[in-house]
Steps between C-alpha positions, in 0.01 A plus 500: 500500500200519268381843390158446658662424837721808471193712419319362803786601729515846346130549564568430867708818512172694489686781326375653173860593408814312607867480409701214355667465840158472667406227256825310552444498877134397468568217256822392669728521197796712388447847356609404144267199508219720633554750218459225241192362675340844515577561133326173409197595708491841332519339156200287598312817607494385862711796612599841368852641494455851638861606441843352561489290816131566573202276426127517559173314476331688217150527646613607847731795450394868498725733301475763777663257744804440279700818580534407867605147413746598229661779705544284813672520738492877437181675618262582218147630451267567205480874434497772233239456224419145610403605852327816379281285277428255780391791721272638226706820464570448129289318242787382279602139556883479486648252254756394762507471877696784658665447836738686729782314673845530649603250230657636183285655227419251227222356284426130536306338218270215603233303312241691705639843414786735578601582857667841520707552818622849598770556760474726804713528812379306808373812678259572213383139461197559723133590467347167409245266652470122485184361339389228746351264240809480278793636702546758223684818602318799348589869526247721673328750268721777634830312457408374152453858384812633673700210350374601156612859555833378642580302185364761256851632409631149424680453169257226398222764475257234622363740762556837334137549396259511791179310420160652569452453873201473729596525865275294729295676766716354777830602338722641776698812420706470819608147416610606151707779655654250741618283210643803320704585811672159473663586167873539567592719203404866562461564128280196442301576815426855382403378153256250647363759742436748219315245290305375802390853594374553147302176511353581841397853394327359193326237710375757752380734224315220321348376825376848585349542154329162529352590841369829364338323208331251729377779727357694207320191374357437846383861531352504150 
């Protein structure tokens, strides 16, 4: 089969990222033959090799969508600094996409950037919402922050330093506490609770000071 015909069949998958097995089934050839065909298309800049066994159409893939695809079939959602930035809670733009999953912890290098997966048990792999337009699973503001506190003792030290935070007006204290209660380890749960209480006290103090300042300006 000609490369242009193979490319046409791959486009009919309507998937920004697909596996070598997906391509073999779509084209109707063996997996080894599909791997060679995909490599030729990538060399001609018609496709991009995301990582081993995964391919993408360069102009169609969003780096934020990759964690869910690369962790499949394990559940996975964008969280930590990546979600905090998306929610406007931190100004720093992470140099990698951070995600939480029941899959094993690992970094996956792709031409679009690094995907950093971090393992949790199934009972803690909650607290995310699906973005309707893209199907992207994104942590709620509350879960993204609690995830960051949860991983703060990790040996990697990726989450040891808490960035400057701005909690949104609709941030829900009760929901954050609910996520903390799901942490199985008593020691880790207490550590997260202590850090969360400190953050919440600071937020309430700053909010009160801001309200007083606004009131004084209005009165003056």
